[in-house]
C-alpha positions in Angstrom: 3.8 10.8 39.6 3.2 10.2 35.8 1.3 12.8 33.9 -1.7 12.1 31.6 0.5 12.8 28.5 3.2 10.4 29.7 0.6 7.7 30.3 -0.9 8.3 26.8 2.6 8.1 25.3 3.3 4.8 27.1 0.0 3.4 26.0 0.7 4.4 22.4 4.1 2.9 22.6 2.7 -0.3 24.1 0.0 -0.5 21.4 2.7 -0.1 18.6 4.8 -2.8 20.3 1.8 -5.2 20.4 0.9 -4.6 16.8 4.5 -5.1 15.7 4.9 -8.2 17.9 1.6 -9.7 16.6 2.6 -9.0 13.0 6.0 -10.6 13.6 4.4 -13.7 15.2 1.8 -14.0 12.4 4.4 -13.5 9.8 6.1 -16.7 10.9 3.1 -18.8 9.6 3.6 -19.9 6.0 0.8 -20.2 3.4 1.1 -21.3 -0.2 -0.7 -19.5 -3.1 -3.1 -22.5 -3.2 -3.9 -21.9 0.5 -4.6 -18.2 -0.1 -6.7 -18.9 -3.2 -9.4 -20.6 -1.0 -10.1 -17.3 0.7 -11.7 -15.3 -2.0 -15.2 -14.3 -0.8 -16.7 -11.4 1.2 -17.0 -13.8 4.2 -13.3 -14.8 3.9 -11.0 -12.6 1.9 -7.2 -12.9 1.9 -4.6 -11.1 -0.2 -1.0 -11.6 -1.0 0.9 -8.2 -0.9 4.6 -7.6 -0.8 7.7 -8.2 -2.9 11.5 -8.3 -2.6 11.6 -4.5 -2.2 9.0 -4.4 0.6 10.2 -7.3 2.8 8.7 -10.2 0.9 5.2 -11.4 0.1 2.9 -11.5 3.1 -0.6 -12.9 3.5 -3.3 -10.7 4.8 -6.8 -11.5 6.0 -8.7 -8.3 5.1 -12.2 -9.8 5.7 -13.0 -7.5 8.6 -11.7 -4.4 6.7 -13.7 -4.9 3.5 -16.6 -2.5 4.6 -14.1 0.1 5.8 -11.9 0.2 2.7 -12.1 3.7 1.2 -12.2 2.3 -2.4 -15.0 -0.1 -1.5 -15.1 -3.8 -0.8 -15.4 -4.7 -4.5 -11.9 -3.5 -5.2 -10.4 -5.9 -2.7 -12.8 -8.7 -3.6 -11.6 -8.5 -7.2 -8.2 -9.6 -6.1 -9.3 -11.8 -3.2 -7.3 -15.0 -2.9 -4.7 -13.7 -5.3 -1.4 -11.8 -5.4 -2.5 -8.2 -5.2 0.9 -6.6 -4.8 1.2 -4.9 -8.2 -2.4 -3.6 -7.8 -1.7 -2.4 -4.3 1.6 -0.6 -5.3 0.2 0.9 -8.5 -2.6 2.7 -6.5 0.1 4.5 -4.5 -1.3 3.8 -1.0 -0.4 6.1 1.9 1.6 5.2 4.9 -1.7 5.1 6.9 -3.0 2.5 4.5 0.2 0.5 4.9 -0.1 0.7 8.7 -3.8 -0.5 8.4 -2.6 -3.4 6.2 0.0 -4.4 8.8 -2.8 -5.0 11.3 -4.2 -7.8 9.1 -1.1 -9.9 8.4 -1.6 -13.6 9.1 1.6 -15.0 7.6 4.1 -15.1 4.8 3.8 -16.6 1.3 5.7 -19.8 1.0 7.2 -20.1 -2.4 8.9 -23.0 -4.2 12.2 -22.3 -5.9 10.4 -22.3 -9.2 7.9 -19.7 -8.0 10.7 -17.5 -6.5 12.4 -17.5 -9.9 9.2 -16.7 -11.7 8.6 -13.7 -9.4 12.2 -12.6 -9.8 11.9 -12.7 -13.6 8.6 -10.9 -13.6 10.0 -8.1 -11.4 13.1 -7.9 -13.6 10.9 -7.6 -16.7 8.7 -5.0 -15.1 11.7 -2.9 -14.0 13.1 -3.2 -17.5 9.8 -2.1 -19.0 9.5 0.8 -16.6 13.0 2.1 -17.4 12.3 1.6 -21.1 9.2 3.9 -20.8 11.3 6.6 -19.1 13.8 6.4 -21.9 11.1 6.8 -24.5 9.8 9.9 -22.6 13.3 11.3 -22.5 13.7 10.8 -26.3 10.3 12.5 -26.9 11.2 15.5 -24.8 14.6 15.8 -26.5 12.9 15.6 -29.9 10.4 18.2 -29.0 13.1 20.5 -27.7 15.1 20.1 -31.0 12.0 20.7 -33.0 11.2 23.8 -31.1 14.8 25.1 -31.5 14.6 24.6 -35.3 11.1 26.2 -35.5 12.3 29.2 -33.5 15.4 29.5 -35.8 13.2 29.5 -38.8 10.7 32.1 -37.4 13.6 34.4 -36.2 15.3 34.2 -39.6 12.1 35.0 -41.5 11.5 38.2 -39.5 
């Protein structure tokens, strides 16, 4: 005879399976950026989130989640009907936030070859800019270290 905890475990596993299955079925539907752009109001708010590193751009209907969003509805409405991937990733959302987002997937973003190339170049440019920023920080830290070394030498020699 199954115990309460084993029933709860099975229910949780079934729930996860249903969410994953629904997300997979919904992800098969394709939308263009023009389709998504029409959904940019509090009554009908869709977002594009995702990139090559996260499994591709997906389309999310977040209308029912607007009032529950911890950052407020305005944050999402500002990017409603648009590609919100960079904004979403820059915030540093938790795994819980990503799981919540997965519940709202309605499909994938259909891209033309030109759009794919444009996104690839933008991602390449961004990653190049990010690594350039890190290089600058490394140079500044090294310069500060060298400056401190010479300052310390001068102070020690004057004593």
